[in-house]
N, C-alpha and C positions, 0 to 999 in steps of 0.2 A: 180086141182085149186078147181073144179065144191065143190070137197067131203070137204075139208077146209071150205068154205061159209054154207055149207050141215049142216057141225057137231060144228060149233059155230055162225050162224046166223050171224048178222051186223057186230060181229066181227070181224069172218071170211070176210065176204066182203069187209072190209074194209081192212085187210089184205090182198086179193088178188089183189085188186085195185090200192095198193101200187107199185107193180109190173108192173103194165101196167102205171106207169105215164112216163110224156117226163122232160125229164131234164139229168144231170149230176148223176151220181151214188151217188155222194159224198154230193150234195143237197140235193139228196132222199132220201140219209141215213142219214146224217143228221139232215134232219128233224123229222123223221121216227124214231130217237134216242131224241129228243126232245121231241116229242109228250111222248114218253115211261113214260122218267124222269117226265113232269108235270103230267103223266095220275095217276102216282104211287102215286107221294106225295102228303102228305094230304090239301086241301085249294086247290090245279090248280087241271086244267085239259085242257077239249076242247077248251075252250075261253081263256083261258091262252096261251096255246100251240097255237091256231092261232095266238094271240097279238104278242109272243114272237118270233115267225118265221118269220111274219112281220117285227118285229125292225129288228131282225139278217139275212132280206133277204134267208131265208131257204125254200123249199118247204112246203106254208103253206098245200096241200091235204097231204104231208107223215107227215107234224106235226100232223092233226087233226086223221087221221089212226091211228098211235102210240097214245094218245090219244083217241081213242076210244076203242082201242084193250087193253089196261090196264084201263082203270078208274076207280073207285069201286071198284069192284069188287078187283080184282089186289090188289089193299092197303089193302083189306082184309088179304087175302092170307098171304102177307110178314106183314102183322103185329110182329109175332112172331119171323122173323128172323130181322126184324126191332129192335124188343127191345131188341131181344139176342147182334146183334152189336151195340146199343148205351149203353147199359147192361157195355159190353168188353170196351168198348173206354173211358167209363167216371168211369171205374174201379166200379161198382156198383152190386152188388149181385143179381146174375138172378133169384134166385128163390123168394129173398127179392120185385124186382121189378114186377113181374108177381102174388104176391099176393096182391101186390097193387092196378093191374090193376083187378086183379079179381073181388076183392069189390068193384072196383068204378061200375060194371056192371055187378054185382049181388048180389038184383034183381037192374036192370038198372032206375036209376032217376037222372034224371039234379041235383039235389044239390049234390047227391054223387059225382060229377064232379068240382065241388068248392072246395071237401076236397083234392084232389089229388094234389100234392106237386112240382110246376114248375120243381128244379132243381131234386128232387129223382125220379121223372116220368114219366114227360109230357115231359124233356128236352131231358134225351134218347135216349124216342121214337123218337123224332122227328128227334132227329142227325142221329139212327139208319134208319129212314126212307130214311135221305138224301144220306146217302153211299149208300143205299142196292137202292134207284132211280138212283145214278150217277153210279152205277156197271152193273146196268139193261139194263140204256142207252145205256152205250160203249156196251153193247154186243150185243144191236138190233141194233147197230152202224157197229158191224163186221160182223153181222150175212146177214145183207139188204147191204151194202157193196158188198161181197161176192155176195150174187145172184143176185145182179143188173151186176156187173161187168162179172159174168158167162152168164145171156142173152143178154149180151152187143156181149160177143166177138162170142155167139154163129148165131147172125143176123149179 
């Protein structure tokens, strides 16, 4: 576990602490999955994860760890996958969507963002982020739950 925290810094430390939390494996894994989901989804993050975990009565520390592990930097990594998923669901040509996104950010000016079409660019990307966030949240739950159950049976 020390190698993880050395490699990934604060995110690795949060991930390492996840597996030393007290509580039922399901509650910890659900909190972590919620944090991963909200950490990836644009416009949300650690504060939203804490509030939602409190509201849903999930493990807040695990939710915070999940959000910290994925917040911002991971959202940028899954942008392409999100755009592809959203384009496929909305039957939009992916090269056309990529071109529209590219023209908004090269060169970057806030004025270019106002020219993006909500239904042809923003909606597919947001829908894609929602799908990818849900999928990665499910994967995070399964992974965390499996590790926690293994650790619980060893003790």
